[in-house]
C-alpha positions in Angstrom: 102.5 84.6 107.6 100.7 84.0 103.9 100.9 87.2 101.9 98.0 89.1 100.2 100.5 90.1 97.7 100.1 88.5 94.3 102.6 86.0 93.4 103.8 88.1 90.1 104.7 91.1 92.5 106.6 88.9 95.1 108.7 87.2 92.1 109.6 91.1 90.7 110.4 92.2 94.2 112.6 89.1 94.9 114.4 89.6 91.4 114.3 93.5 91.0 117.0 96.0 92.0 117.1 98.2 95.2 115.3 101.0 92.8 112.2 98.7 91.8 111.7 97.9 95.5 112.0 101.7 96.6 109.3 102.7 94.0 107.0 100.3 94.9 106.9 100.9 98.5 107.0 104.8 97.8 103.9 104.1 96.1 102.4 101.8 98.6 103.0 104.6 101.0 101.6 107.5 98.7 98.1 106.0 98.7 98.3 104.6 102.7 99.4 108.3 104.0 96.2 110.5 103.5 94.8 107.9 105.8 97.0 108.4 108.7 97.3 112.2 107.9 93.5 112.7 107.3 92.7 110.8 110.7 95.0 113.0 112.9 95.0 116.4 111.0 94.0 119.1 113.5 95.2 117.3 116.5 97.3 119.7 118.4 100.0 117.3 119.3 100.1 115.6 116.3 101.9 118.5 114.0 105.3 117.0 114.3 103.9 113.2 113.2 102.0 114.5 110.5 105.3 116.8 109.1 107.1 113.5 109.3 104.9 111.4 107.5 104.8 114.3 104.6 108.2 115.0 104.2 109.1 110.7 104.8 106.5 109.7 101.8 108.1 112.6 99.4 111.5 111.7 100.2 110.4 107.9 99.5 110.1 109.0 95.7 113.5 109.5 94.9 113.8 105.8 94.6 117.0 106.2 92.9 118.9 106.2 96.4 117.5 105.5 99.8 116.9 107.8 102.4 119.8 109.0 104.4 118.0 109.2 108.0 115.6 106.3 107.2 116.4 104.7 110.1 116.0 107.7 112.5 112.5 108.2 110.6 111.6 104.4 111.5 112.4 105.1 115.1 110.5 108.2 115.0 107.2 106.1 113.7 107.7 103.6 116.4 107.0 106.1 118.9 103.8 107.2 117.6 100.6 106.1 119.6 99.6 104.0 116.7 102.5 101.6 116.6 102.7 101.4 120.4 100.5 98.3 121.8 97.6 99.1 124.3 95.4 97.0 126.4 92.4 98.0 124.9 93.6 97.7 121.0 92.5 100.1 118.5 88.5 99.7 118.3 87.5 103.0 116.4 87.6 103.4 112.7 89.8 106.2 112.8 92.7 104.6 114.5 92.0 101.5 112.6 93.0 103.0 109.3 95.3 105.5 111.0 97.5 102.3 112.3 97.3 101.2 108.7 98.8 104.0 107.3 101.9 104.6 109.9 102.5 101.1 109.6 102.9 101.0 105.7 105.1 103.8 105.9 107.3 102.2 108.8 108.1 98.9 106.3 108.2 101.5 103.3 111.2 103.3 105.2 112.3 99.9 106.4 112.7 98.4 102.4 113.7 102.0 101.4 116.7 101.9 103.7 117.6 98.0 102.9 116.0 97.3 99.7 115.1 94.1 101.0 112.5 92.6 99.6 110.6 91.1 102.4 110.4 94.3 103.9 108.6 95.7 100.7 106.3 92.5 101.0 105.1 93.4 104.2 104.4 97.0 103.2 102.2 95.6 100.4 100.8 93.0 102.5 99.8 95.8 105.3 98.2 98.0 102.3 96.0 95.1 101.1 94.8 94.1 104.7 93.7 97.5 105.2 92.0 97.8 101.6 90.7 94.4 102.5 89.0 95.7 105.6 87.9 99.1 103.9 86.1 96.9 101.3 84.1 94.5 104.1 83.1 97.7 105.7 81.7 99.5 102.4 78.4 98.7 101.2 78.7 96.4 98.3 82.5 96.2 98.3 84.2 99.0 96.8 86.9 97.2 95.0 90.0 99.0 96.8 91.8 95.8 97.6 91.4 94.9 93.8 92.9 98.5 92.9 96.0 98.0 95.6 96.8 94.9 93.6 96.7 96.3 90.1 98.5 99.9 91.3 101.2 97.2 93.3 101.7 95.4 89.8 101.8 98.6 88.1 104.5 99.9 90.4 106.8 96.9 89.1 105.7 97.0 85.4 108.7 98.5 84.3 106.7 101.8 83.4 106.4 104.1 86.2 104.7 106.8 83.9 101.4 108.0 85.6 102.3 106.0 89.2 102.6 108.8 91.2 99.4 110.8 90.1 97.3 107.3 90.0 98.5 106.6 93.9 97.4 110.6 95.1 94.5 109.8 93.7 93.8 106.6 94.9 95.0 107.6 98.2 92.2 110.8 98.1 89.6 108.1 97.2 90.3 105.9 100.1 90.5 108.8 102.7 86.8 109.8 101.4 85.8 106.3 101.9 87.1 106.1 105.3 85.2 109.3 106.1 81.9 107.9 105.0 82.8 105.4 107.8 82.6 107.4 110.7 80.5 107.4 112.9 78.1 110.9 112.7 
């Protein structure tokens, strides 16, 4: 599969240490989590899923060490409806972006546990795919994919100052944009 992740990011992930991989996926997950959380908030049967997502994203930011229960968290995510195939597929806006939020988190947790560049690349690829789709669905192409590319590169630049804040702000903007795509 061709990857959307830029060559410099691929190289940095393949040559970087585990902490660099974990920081990269933490930032990706932070930017994408609002899509799952926002699309599923208020659903009474999803409170535990939302809690798992929030706690997992928070834990990913401790990039100096892997989460001790990352594998258990991955197994729990794999039970989410968004990651279980169904005959109809995902056909609605909310479902599509909630899926990408969970998928990015799944790959982030796998990369956190393994420090494997391939899992991190899958995480980045999923985020870029979602942002490319969002750009296509917005009039005038909002530039979310380009922003995701820039933030992915920034997370591997060696200077993580402000990365969390930038990721939180980006996640909020993505959520607002997806809300604008929802049928009224």
